[in-house]
Each structure stands twice: as structure tokens, then as C-alpha cells.
NUKOL-484652 format. One line per 2 residues: number of its first residue (from 0); for each residue x, y, z of N, C-alpha, C. Coordinates in steps of 0.2 Angstrom, whole numbers, plus 5000, padded with zeros to 4 digits. Layout:
<pts>
NUM> X,Y,Z,X,Y,Z,X,Y,Z | ...;
</pts>
This chain:
<pts>
0> 5610,5504,5505,5603,5501,5507,5602,5495,5501 | 5599,5491,5504,5599,5484,5502,5592,5482,5502;
2> 5592,5477,5499,5584,5474,5499,5584,5466,5495 | 5582,5462,5497,5583,5454,5496,5586,5451,5489;
4> 5582,5457,5483,5584,5458,5478,5590,5459,5474 | 5594,5465,5479,5598,5469,5476,5602,5464,5471;
6> 5607,5469,5467,5612,5466,5461,5618,5468,5465 | 5625,5466,5465,5630,5468,5466,5636,5468,5462;
8> 5640,5472,5460,5645,5472,5455,5652,5472,5458 | 5656,5469,5457,5663,5467,5459,5667,5471,5456;
10> 5673,5476,5460,5678,5479,5456,5683,5477,5459 | 5690,5480,5457,5697,5478,5458,5698,5477,5466;
12> 5701,5472,5468,5704,5470,5475,5698,5468,5479 | 5693,5465,5472,5688,5461,5475,5680,5464,5478;
14> 5682,5470,5479,5678,5474,5485,5669,5475,5480 | 5664,5473,5482,5658,5473,5482,5656,5480,5481;
16> 5652,5484,5475,5651,5489,5474,5643,5491,5475 | 5640,5493,5479,5633,5491,5478,5630,5501,5473;
18> 5627,5499,5468,5625,5503,5462,5619,5506,5466 | 5623,5511,5471,5616,5514,5474,5610,5519,5469;
20> 5615,5523,5462,5611,5527,5459,5604,5524,5457 | 5605,5516,5455,5598,5513,5451,5593,5514,5456;
22> 5593,5516,5462,5588,5515,5466,5586,5523,5468 | 5590,5528,5465,5588,5534,5466,5583,5537,5464;
24> 5580,5536,5457,5573,5539,5455,5568,5538,5458 | 5567,5530,5460,5562,5526,5464,5561,5529,5470;
26> 5566,5531,5473,5566,5533,5480,5562,5541,5480 | 5565,5544,5474,5563,5550,5474,5555,5550,5473;
28> 5553,5543,5469,5547,5544,5468,5541,5543,5473 | 5545,5538,5478,5542,5539,5484,5540,5544,5489;
30> 5545,5547,5488,5547,5555,5492,5542,5559,5489 | 5541,5559,5482,5535,5565,5480,5530,5561,5481;
32> 5528,5555,5480,5520,5555,5481,5518,5556,5491 | 5523,5552,5493,5521,5555,5500,5519,5561,5502;
34> 5525,5565,5500,5524,5572,5501,5518,5574,5499 | 5516,5573,5492,5510,5574,5489,5504,5574,5493;
36> 5503,5567,5496,5499,5563,5500,5497,5567,5506 | 5504,5570,5511,5503,5573,5514,5501,5581,5514;
38> 5502,5583,5510,5500,5590,5507,5491,5590,5507 | 5491,5584,5502,5483,5584,5500,5480,5583,5506;
40> 5480,5580,5512,5477,5579,5519,5478,5587,5521 | 5482,5588,5523,5483,5596,5524,5481,5600,5520;
42> 5479,5602,5515,5478,5607,5510,5469,5605,5510 | 5465,5599,5510,5459,5597,5510,5456,5600,5518;
44> 5460,5598,5524,5459,5600,5531,5459,5609,5530 | 5461,5613,5529,5463,5619,5529,5458,5622,5524;
46> 5456,5618,5518,5451,5621,5514,5443,5619,5518 | 5442,5614,5523,5437,5612,5527,5437,5620,5532;
48> 5441,5621,5534,5440,5624,5540,5440,5631,5538 | 5443,5632,5533,5441,5640,5528,5433,5643,5528;
50> 5432,5638,5524,5425,5636,5522,5419,5636,5526 | 5419,5633,5531,5415,5628,5536,5414,5624,5531;
52> 5415,5618,5528,5414,5613,5525,5417,5606,5527 | 5411,5603,5530,5415,5595,5532,5416,5591,5525;
54> 5423,5592,5524,5425,5589,5520,5426,5582,5520 | 5429,5577,5517,5431,5571,5518,5438,5570,5523;
56> 5440,5569,5529,5447,5571,5532,5451,5564,5530 | 5454,5561,5525,5456,5555,5523,5464,5558,5526;
58> 5467,5551,5530,5472,5553,5533,5479,5551,5528 | 5484,5555,5528,5490,5553,5522,5492,5547,5519;
60> 5492,5542,5524,5492,5536,5523,5485,5535,5516 | 5482,5535,5517,5477,5533,5511,5478,5538,5505;
62> 5479,5544,5507,5482,5548,5499,5488,5546,5495 | 5493,5545,5501,5498,5541,5497,5498,5536,5495;
64> 5493,5530,5497,5493,5524,5493,5489,5524,5487 | 5483,5530,5486,5479,5532,5482,5483,5533,5477;
66> 5486,5539,5477,5490,5542,5473,5497,5537,5470 | 5500,5534,5471,5503,5528,5471,5499,5523,5467;
68> 5492,5519,5468,5489,5518,5466,5486,5520,5459 | 5485,5526,5458,5483,5529,5454,5490,5530,5447;
70> 5494,5530,5449,5501,5532,5445,5501,5522,5443 | 5503,5520,5446,5505,5513,5443,5498,5510,5439;
72> 5493,5511,5439,5488,5509,5434,5485,5513,5428 | 5487,5518,5428,5487,5526,5424,5495,5523,5418;
74> 5499,5529,5421,5503,5529,5418,5510,5523,5418 | 5509,5520,5423,5514,5514,5425,5518,5517,5431;
76> 5524,5513,5430,5530,5514,5433,5537,5513,5429 | 5539,5517,5426,5544,5517,5419,5551,5513,5423;
78> 5552,5507,5419,5558,5504,5421,5564,5507,5428 | 5565,5514,5426,5571,5516,5429,5567,5518,5437;
80> 5562,5518,5439,5560,5519,5443,5558,5513,5448 | 5559,5507,5445,5555,5501,5449,5561,5497,5454;
82> 5570,5498,5454,5570,5496,5459,5572,5499,5466 | 5570,5508,5465,5569,5512,5472,5563,5511,5473;
84> 5556,5509,5469,5551,5509,5472,5550,5502,5477 | 5554,5496,5471,5554,5489,5476,5556,5491,5483;
86> 5560,5496,5486,5563,5495,5493,5557,5496,5497 | 5552,5498,5494,5546,5498,5501,5545,5495,5507;
88> 5548,5488,5505,5548,5484,5511,5552,5486,5514 | 5557,5487,5514,5564,5489,5518,5561,5495,5520;
90> 5557,5500,5519,5556,5506,5524,5550,5503,5530 | 5546,5499,5529,5542,5495,5533,5545,5491,5538;
92> 5551,5488,5538,5554,5485,5542,5558,5491,5544 | 5561,5495,5542,5564,5500,5545,5560,5505,5551;
94> 5555,5506,5548,5549,5510,5553,5547,5506,5557 | 5546,5500,5556,5544,5495,5562,5548,5494,5568;
96> 5555,5494,5565,5561,5493,5572,5564,5500,5575 | 5559,5505,5571,5563,5510,5576,5555,5513,5580;
98> 5549,5508,5579,5544,5511,5582,5546,5507,5588 | 5549,5501,5589,5550,5499,5595,5553,5503,5601;
100> 5554,5511,5599,5558,5515,5606,5550,5517,5609 | 5544,5516,5606,5538,5520,5610,5537,5513,5614;
102> 5539,5509,5615,5538,5505,5618,5543,5501,5622 | 5540,5502,5629,5545,5499,5638,5542,5488,5635;
104> 5547,5485,5636,5546,5478,5636,5540,5476,5640 | 5540,5479,5647,5531,5476,5650,5528,5477,5647;
106> 5526,5483,5643,5519,5483,5640,5519,5479,5634 | 5524,5480,5631,5524,5474,5624,5523,5469,5627;
108> 5526,5465,5633,5527,5459,5635,5518,5459,5635 | 5516,5462,5639,5508,5461,5641,5503,5462,5635;
110> 5505,5466,5629,5500,5466,5621,5503,5459,5620 | 5508,5458,5620,5509,5450,5617,5507,5446,5619;
112> 5506,5444,5626,5506,5440,5631,5496,5439,5627 | 5492,5445,5629,5487,5446,5628,5485,5443,5619;
114> 5490,5448,5616,5486,5446,5607,5488,5437,5606 | 5492,5436,5607,5496,5427,5608,5490,5422,5608;
116> 5485,5422,5612,5481,5422,5613,5474,5422,5609 | 5473,5428,5609,5469,5430,5602,5471,5426,5595;
118> 5479,5428,5594,5481,5425,5587,5480,5418,5586 | 5481,5415,5592,5479,5408,5591,5473,5406,5590;
120> 5468,5410,5592,5463,5406,5591,5459,5409,5584 | 5463,5415,5582,5459,5419,5575,5464,5414,5571;
122> 5469,5411,5571,5472,5405,5568,5467,5401,5563 | 5468,5396,5572,5462,5390,5572,5456,5391,5568;
124> 5454,5398,5567,5446,5399,5563,5447,5400,5557 | 5453,5405,5554,5455,5405,5548,5457,5400,5545;
126> 5461,5395,5547,5464,5389,5544,5457,5384,5542 | 5451,5383,5548,5446,5379,5547,5442,5383,5541;
128> 5441,5389,5541,5436,5390,5536,5440,5391,5529 | 5446,5395,5528,5448,5394,5521,5450,5386,5519;
130> 5451,5382,5523,5450,5376,5520,5445,5374,5517 | 5439,5375,5523,5434,5372,5520,5429,5373,5514;
132> 5429,5382,5515,5427,5386,5508,5430,5384,5504 | 5439,5382,5503,5441,5380,5499,5439,5372,5495;
134> 5437,5370,5498,5436,5364,5495,5431,5363,5493 | 5424,5369,5496,5418,5369,5493,5418,5373,5485;
136> 5423,5378,5486,5424,5382,5479,5428,5374,5474 | 5431,5371,5476,5435,5365,5471,5441,5368,5470;
138> 5445,5371,5476,5452,5375,5474,5457,5369,5476 | 5463,5371,5473,5467,5363,5475,5469,5364,5482;
140> 5471,5357,5486,5474,5357,5493,5478,5363,5493 | 5483,5363,5488,5490,5368,5489,5487,5375,5491;
142> 5484,5378,5485,5481,5385,5483,5476,5386,5492 | 5473,5381,5494,5469,5384,5498,5475,5384,5507;
144> 5480,5380,5505,5485,5380,5511,5487,5386,5512 | 5489,5389,5505,5493,5395,5505,5488,5399,5507;
146> 5482,5400,5504,5476,5406,5508,5477,5406,5515 | 5476,5400,5518,5475,5397,5525,5482,5403,5527;
148> 5488,5399,5526,5495,5403,5530,5493,5409,5528 | 5493,5413,5521,5493,5420,5522,5488,5424,5527;
150> 5483,5421,5526,5477,5424,5530,5479,5424,5538 | 5479,5417,5540,5482,5418,5547,5490,5421,5549;
152> 5491,5421,5547,5501,5425,5549,5502,5430,5546 | 5505,5431,5540,5507,5437,5538,5507,5440,5533;
154> 5503,5436,5528,5502,5439,5522,5504,5435,5515 | 5509,5440,5513,5515,5438,5506,5519,5434,5509;
156> 5522,5436,5513,5530,5435,5515,5527,5428,5518 | 5522,5426,5521,5521,5419,5525,5519,5413,5517;
158> 5515,5418,5513,5514,5415,5507,5520,5411,5503 | 5526,5416,5502,5532,5414,5501,5534,5410,5503;
160> 5534,5410,5508,5538,5403,5516,5534,5398,5514 | 5529,5398,5512,5522,5391,5513,5525,5388,5506;
162> 5526,5392,5502,5526,5390,5493,5530,5383,5491 | 5537,5387,5494,5545,5382,5494,5542,5375,5498;
164> 5542,5376,5503,5539,5373,5509,5534,5366,5507 | 5530,5368,5503,5524,5361,5502,5525,5360,5496;
166> 5529,5364,5493,5530,5362,5484,5524,5366,5480 | 5524,5368,5482,5516,5374,5478,5519,5375,5472;
168> 5515,5375,5466,5518,5379,5461,5517,5386,5460 | 5520,5391,5454,5520,5398,5455,5512,5399,5452;
170> 5506,5396,5450,5502,5398,5450,5498,5398,5455 | 5499,5394,5461,5493,5395,5465,5496,5400,5471;
172> 5503,5402,5470,5507,5404,5473,5505,5413,5469 | 5504,5414,5466,5502,5419,5463,5495,5421,5463;
174> 5490,5417,5464,5482,5418,5465,5482,5422,5472 | 5485,5416,5476,5486,5418,5483,5488,5425,5486;
176> 5493,5427,5483,5496,5432,5485,5491,5438,5480 | 5489,5438,5475,5484,5442,5474,5477,5443,5477;
178> 5476,5438,5480,5472,5437,5484,5471,5441,5489 | 5479,5439,5495,5478,5444,5498,5479,5449,5499;
180> 5484,5453,5492,5483,5461,5494,5476,5464,5491 | 5473,5460,5489,5466,5462,5487,5463,5464,5494;
182> 5462,5459,5497,5458,5460,5502,5461,5465,5507 | 5468,5465,5506,5472,5469,5512,5470,5477,5509;
184> 5470,5480,5504,5467,5485,5503,5460,5483,5502 | 5456,5483,5503,5449,5484,5506,5449,5484,5514;
186> 5453,5479,5518,5455,5480,5524,5455,5487,5527 | 5460,5491,5523,5463,5497,5524,5459,5503,5523;
188> 5453,5502,5519,5447,5507,5518,5442,5506,5520 | 5441,5499,5524,5434,5500,5528,5436,5498,5534;
190> 5441,5495,5535,5441,5493,5543,5441,5501,5549 | 5443,5507,5547,5445,5512,5550,5436,5515,5550;
192> 5434,5514,5544,5426,5516,5544,5422,5513,5549 | 5424,5505,5551,5417,5501,5554,5420,5503,5561;
194> 5428,5505,5562,5429,5505,5568,5427,5513,5571 | 5426,5518,5566,5423,5525,5569,5417,5523,5570;
196> 5413,5520,5565,5406,5517,5569,5405,5514,5574 | 5409,5510,5576,5408,5506,5582,5411,5511,5590;
198> 5413,5516,5586,5417,5519,5592,5421,5517,5597 | 5428,5512,5592,5432,5510,5596,5437,5515,5598;
200> 5442,5513,5603,5444,5517,5606,5453,5516,5600 | 5458,5519,5601,5461,5517,5597,5466,5511,5600;
202> 5466,5509,5605,5470,5502,5608,5464,5496,5605 | 5459,5498,5605,5455,5492,5601,5456,5492,5595;
204> 5453,5497,5592,5457,5495,5584,5464,5493,5582 | 5468,5497,5586,5475,5493,5584,5477,5486,5585;
206> 5472,5483,5590,5473,5477,5591,5468,5474,5585 | 5461,5476,5584,5458,5471,5579,5463,5471,5572;
208> 5464,5478,5570,5467,5478,5565,5474,5474,5566 | 5479,5473,5569,5484,5468,5571,5483,5461,5570;
210> 5477,5461,5572,5474,5452,5572,5471,5450,5566 | 5467,5455,5563,5464,5453,5556,5466,5454,5548;
212> 5471,5459,5549,5473,5462,5542,5481,5457,5542 | 5479,5456,5535,5484,5451,5533,5491,5452,5531;
214> 5491,5456,5529,5500,5459,5527,5502,5465,5529 | 5509,5463,5533,5511,5468,5535,5510,5476,5534;
216> 5512,5477,5529,5512,5485,5526,5506,5487,5526 | 5499,5482,5525,5492,5484,5524,5489,5488,5532;
218> 5492,5480,5537,5492,5479,5544,5494,5487,5548 | 5501,5490,5544,5503,5497,5548,5499,5502,5544;
220> 5497,5503,5539,5494,5507,5535,5486,5508,5539 | 5482,5503,5538,5477,5503,5543,5474,5507,5550;
222> 5483,5504,5554,5483,5507,5559,5484,5513,5558 | 5487,5517,5557,5489,5523,5554,5483,5529,5552;
224> 5478,5524,5548,5472,5529,5546,5468,5528,5551 | 5467,5525,5557,5463,5527,5562,5466,5531,5568;
226> 5474,5529,5568,5477,5535,5573,5484,5534,5575 | 5489,5536,5576,5496,5536,5578,5497,5530,5582;
228> 5490,5531,5587,5491,5525,5593,5490,5519,5592 | 5485,5519,5587,5481,5514,5584,5487,5508,5579;
230> 5491,5514,5575,5497,5510,5572,5500,5507,5576 | 5505,5511,5583,5509,5508,5587,5505,5500,5589;
232> 5500,5500,5590,5497,5494,5594,5495,5489,5588 | 5494,5490,5583,5493,5486,5576,5499,5483,5574;
234> 5505,5487,5576,5512,5484,5573,5514,5479,5577 | 5513,5480,5584,5517,5476,5591,5512,5470,5589;
236> 5505,5470,5587,5500,5463,5589,5503,5459,5582 | 5504,5464,5575,5507,5460,5570,5514,5456,5571;
238> 5517,5460,5573,5524,5456,5574,5524,5451,5579 | 5519,5450,5582,5519,5443,5588,5515,5439,5583;
240> 5512,5442,5576,5507,5436,5573,5515,5433,5569 | 5518,5439,5564,5522,5438,5562,5529,5432,5563;
242> 5531,5433,5570,5534,5428,5574,5532,5420,5573 | 5528,5421,5573,5524,5413,5573,5525,5408,5565;
244> 5527,5413,5561,5526,5410,5553,5531,5405,5553 | 5537,5405,5555,5541,5397,5555,5537,5391,5557;
246> 5535,5392,5563,5531,5386,5566,5526,5384,5561 | 5522,5389,5558,5517,5387,5554,5517,5382,5551;
248> 5523,5387,5546,5523,5386,5542,5528,5378,5541 | 5530,5377,5545,5534,5370,5545,5528,5364,5548;
250> 5524,5366,5551,5516,5363,5552,5512,5361,5545 | 5511,5363,5540,5510,5364,5534,5516,5359,5529;
252> 5521,5361,5529,5526,5358,5526,5525,5349,5528 | 5525,5347,5535,5523,5340,5538,5519,5339,5534;
254> 5513,5342,5533,5506,5337,5532,5508,5337,5525 | 5510,5341,5522,5510,5340,5513,5516,5335,5512;
256> 5519,5333,5518,5526,5328,5517,5521,5322,5516 | 5518,5320,5520,5513,5314,5518,5509,5315,5517;
258> 5509,5317,5510,5504,5317,5504,5508,5319,5499 | 5515,5317,5498,5518,5318,5491,5521,5323,5490;
260> 5520,5328,5496,5524,5334,5494,5532,5334,5496 | 5534,5341,5497,5542,5340,5496,5541,5338,5504;
262> 5548,5337,5503,5549,5332,5511,5551,5338,5518 | 5548,5337,5523,5551,5343,5527,5557,5341,5533;
264> 5560,5344,5535,5566,5342,5538,5564,5337,5544 | 5567,5331,5546,5568,5328,5551,5569,5328,5556;
266> 5576,5331,5556,5578,5331,5563,5578,5336,5566 | 5578,5337,5573,5579,5343,5578,5581,5350,5576;
268> 5589,5349,5574,5594,5354,5571,5590,5357,5565 | 5586,5353,5560,5584,5353,5554,5580,5359,5555;
270> 5573,5356,5561,5567,5360,5560,5568,5368,5564 | 5575,5368,5571,5575,5375,5571,5578,5380,5567;
272> 5581,5375,5563,5587,5380,5557,5580,5384,5553 | 5575,5378,5551,5570,5379,5548,5565,5384,5550;
274> 5565,5384,5556,5561,5389,5559,5565,5396,5560 | 5572,5396,5561,5575,5402,5560,5577,5407,5553;
276> 5575,5402,5548,5576,5405,5542,5569,5409,5540 | 5565,5405,5542,5559,5409,5540,5557,5416,5545;
278> 5560,5416,5551,5557,5420,5556,5560,5427,5552 | 5554,5430,5553,5555,5437,5551,5562,5442,5556;
280> 5567,5443,5553,5571,5444,5557,5570,5453,5563 | 5566,5458,5559,5566,5465,5559,5562,5462,5566;
282> 5560,5457,5566,5555,5458,5575,5560,5459,5579 | 5565,5455,5579,5569,5455,5583,5574,5462,5584;
284> 5574,5466,5578,5577,5473,5579,5573,5478,5583 | 5565,5477,5582,5559,5480,5585,5557,5479,5593;
286> 5560,5474,5595,5562,5470,5602,5566,5474,5605 | 5574,5474,5601,5578,5475,5605,5579,5482,5605;
288> 5576,5488,5600,5573,5493,5600,5569,5495,5608 | 5565,5492,5608,5561,5491,5615,5565,5492,5620;
290> 5571,5486,5621,5573,5484,5626,5581,5492,5627 | 5580,5495,5623,5585,5499,5624,5581,5506,5627;
292> 5573,5506,5625,5569,5511,5630,5569,5511,5635 | 5566,5503,5635,5567,5501,5644,5571,5503,5648;
294> 5579,5501,5645,5584,5506,5649,5586,5513,5650 | 5582,5516,5646,5583,5523,5646,5588,5526,5643;
296> 5590,5522,5637,5594,5524,5634,5594,5529,5629 | 5590,5530,5627,5585,5535,5622,5580,5539,5627;
298> 5583,5546,5627,5581,5553,5631,5572,5553,5628 | 5571,5556,5631,5565,5560,5628,5565,5562,5620;
300> 5568,5567,5618,5570,5571,5614,5573,5562,5608 | 5576,5560,5609,5576,5553,5606,5573,5550,5603;
302> 5567,5550,5608,5562,5544,5605,5557,5548,5599 | 5558,5555,5603,5554,5560,5596,5556,5561,5591;
304> 5563,5559,5590,5565,5559,5585,5567,5553,5580 | 5568,5546,5585,5565,5540,5581,5558,5539,5580;
306> 5552,5545,5582,5547,5541,5581,5545,5547,5572 | 5549,5551,5572,5548,5556,5568,5551,5550,5560;
308> 5559,5549,5563,5559,5544,5558,5554,5540,5555 | 5554,5535,5560,5549,5532,5558,5544,5532,5553;
310> 5540,5537,5556,5534,5540,5551,5535,5542,5545 | 5543,5542,5543,5546,5545,5536,5546,5537,5533;
312> 5548,5534,5537,5548,5527,5534,5543,5525,5532 | 5537,5526,5537,5532,5521,5533,5528,5527,5528;
314> 5529,5532,5527,5527,5536,5523,5530,5534,5517 | 5537,5530,5517,5540,5528,5509,5536,5522,5508;
316> 5535,5518,5512,5532,5512,5512,5524,5511,5508 | 5521,5517,5513,5514,5517,5511,5514,5521,5502;
318> 5518,5523,5500,5520,5526,5495,5520,5521,5489 | 5524,5516,5492,5524,5511,5488,5521,5506,5486;
320> 5516,5505,5493,5512,5500,5493,5506,5502,5486 | 5503,5507,5487,5500,5509,5480,5504,5509,5473;
322> 5510,5511,5473,5515,5510,5468,5515,5501,5465 | 5515,5498,5469,5517,5491,5466,5508,5488,5468;
324> 5504,5490,5467,5497,5486,5468,5495,5489,5460 | 5496,5482,5456,5494,5482,5450,5487,5479,5448;
326> 5479,5484,5447,5473,5480,5447,5473,5475,5441 | 5476,5476,5437,5478,5471,5432,5479,5464,5434;
328> 5484,5464,5437,5485,5458,5440,5480,5455,5444 | 5477,5458,5448,5470,5456,5453,5465,5453,5448;
330> 5464,5457,5442,5459,5454,5438,5460,5445,5436 | 5467,5446,5434,5470,5438,5431,5470,5431,5435;
332> 5469,5434,5441,5470,5429,5446,5462,5424,5447 | 5458,5427,5443,5452,5424,5444,5447,5425,5451;
334> 5441,5424,5450,5437,5426,5456,5437,5420,5463 | 5438,5415,5460,5439,5408,5467,5442,5410,5472;
336> 5448,5410,5470,5453,5410,5477,5452,5418,5480 | 5451,5423,5478,5448,5429,5480,5441,5430,5484;
338> 5436,5425,5480,5430,5424,5486,5430,5420,5491 | 5435,5416,5491,5436,5412,5497,5442,5415,5502;
340> 5447,5418,5501,5449,5422,5505,5446,5429,5510 | 5442,5432,5504,5436,5437,5506,5430,5434,5512;
342> 5430,5427,5510,5425,5424,5514,5430,5423,5523 | 5433,5421,5520,5440,5421,5526,5442,5426,5530;
344> 5444,5433,5527,5443,5438,5531,5436,5440,5535 | 5432,5440,5532,5424,5443,5535,5422,5439,5540;
346> 5425,5431,5540,5424,5429,5549,5430,5429,5552 | 5435,5431,5549,5441,5432,5555,5440,5438,5558;
348> 5439,5444,5553,5439,5451,5555,5433,5450,5563 | 5426,5447,5558,5420,5447,5563,5425,5444,5571;
350> 5426,5437,5570,5428,5435,5577,5432,5437,5581 | 5440,5441,5577,5445,5445,5582,5442,5451,5583;
352> 5437,5455,5581,5432,5458,5583,5429,5459,5590 | 5426,5453,5588,5422,5450,5597,5427,5448,5600;
354> 5432,5445,5598,5437,5445,5606,5439,5452,5607 | 5440,5455,5603,5444,5462,5605,5439,5465,5610;
356> 5433,5465,5609,5426,5467,5611,5427,5465,5619 | 5428,5459,5619,5426,5454,5626,5432,5453,5628;
358> 5439,5456,5628,5445,5457,5632,5447,5464,5633 | 5442,5470,5632,5442,5476,5632,5446,5478,5639;
360> 5443,5476,5645,5445,5476,5651,5452,5477,5653 | 5455,5471,5648,5464,5471,5650,5467,5478,5645;
362> 5463,5479,5639,5466,5484,5636,5467,5492,5640 | 5474,5491,5645,5475,5499,5649,5481,5499,5648;
364> 5484,5498,5643,5491,5501,5641,5490,5506,5637;
</pts>
């Protein structure tokens, strides 16, 4: 298993050996946190049933994230555990690819087509609000652009792609990432409460989460906190958003290149190469697995097995989200980027919720 930051060693004969063992402590920690989170949910449910008490029924997703967050912000994550803990994004992408087995291409195309129109509206709203509020709070133009990119597309990944393309500095990208992560955590705990208060269906909630929550990990976790079907829909919608990252970042790069920023690729081939380089490849894996499911390559037992593997992958991801969430880093980023991003989230969440409710008659899959 590898991540983009993996290091390798070369032995005799020019063979490259991956130091798997250095990931083991962190992987075991992810498993332990995930299992304890599951046990916590089941244990509290059992106690509530046995005593007839209405105890809070938090999903294992939230327990895993809370436990990971407590560990990170109290005793910390020792150095030997960090390489394995850092693989949580790999498990997120693996879980999304495996989740493709739960969709046939017809439903995926219908959901993607519907969500694309809503995503474009949300993108326009998010970009306008973030840039206007950023100007009112006297944020730098590039920091506002990074916040707009992260809010309208796919959170941290979009910010990282945008940073190099518009020649933003490390401080701006750090502020933007901290704000997006903090708001992702807020959405994770508030969206399910709002969804239940409004009595949203699983499909409605999944569509809303996929449209409004910024980071892919938090989008997946928010959907899972509501229901398994809501998670499926949220992941499919978010994958559609993610697929637009290259085009959106290219647009911002072209804008900033006219203002003394980094020059954007000028030829058609260079632009296509740029879009492909920034495109999240796991989305193609998700579609490929869905195509196999549509062709009936998988039997019912296979789909069930792939679904269980997907749940385990997501469990490791959710544990990693908590273990990587440092509250002290959030505090160091200052309040202005957070306030700007928060206002953007509120407006986008309200706008996307309204769009979901207006289009409910088409949500029949």
C-alpha cells in the first residue's frame, strides 16, 4: 500500500522495496480506534434498550472521529504511528472505489446529471459569496480564491491544486486548509441534526451533504452519520464535484496569470494535461466498478462482500480524520479566514438545501 508521500529504498538488482512495517503501528491504531468506535455505538444502544433509557445514538462514524480527535489533542500521535495514520486518505479512496459496486451506471448517470446542475449553481454562489466576504474582511485575493476553490469543489485537495496554479504562498494555503477542515468538522456534527429535524429522506440528505460539505472525507462521514444510503448518495454526488477540480483550478490559474501570478498553460494540449493531472483518479475507479456491477460481473454475494470491505475502508478513514485533526493548528490560523469560510458554508448549505427540496420529485433512485 502506498500514498503520495511514501518513501522507498532500493536494494540489490535495482529492485525497489516498500518499507511496509513502518505503516503497521499507525494502521493498528486506525483499526483500534475504529473498532472501539463501533463498540461504543453498539454498547450504548444495548444499555439504552436494557434500561429503557433514551441515550444518544451516535453512529460509529462520529465515535471513531471523536476518539481519534481526543487522542490527537491530548496525548498526541507518537512518531512511529504517523506514517500509518497518514494513510487515511488512501482508505477513503479505496472505500469510494469499492462503493461503486452499489450503483448501476443508469442510476449513477441520473444522479450525476441532476447533481451537476445543482453543483454549478452552488459553485457560482460559493465563489461569489467567498470573494465578496473575503474582500469585506480584507483578506488577500489569493487567500479568498483558495477558500472559494475549497468551498466550491473538494476541500483540501482543491486548495493544494490551486495553491501551485495561482502561485499562492504557504501561509495562505495553510489558513485555507485549516478553515475548510474546521468547517468540515462542524458540518459533520450539525448536518445530521438538521436533516433529522427537517425529516429529510436518505436520498435528500445524501444529495445535500454531497453538495454542501467541502472535504471528501467529511462528506462521506456526514452521509454515513445519517444512514448507509445517504452515504452512498453523498459519495456519488461528491465524486461529481471532484471531477470538476481540474477545470475550476484552470480557470482560477488563467485569472491570476493576468494579474502577475503564475502563468497558466497556454496551448490546448497543455490545458488538457493540466486537467488530467489534477483530476482525482479514484473517481474513474468508482465509475469502473459501477460499470462492472452494471454488467452483472458481480453477484449479490460479491456486492455484499465489496460493501463490507468498503465499510472497513471508511472506518479506517474516519479514525484517521480524528487522529489528524489538530485543534491547535486550527487556532493558529486566525479568525478571519474561518469567518469568511463559515459564511460561505452557511450560504451554500442553505442554497443547496433549497435546491434539494425543490428537486425532490426527481429523487426516485
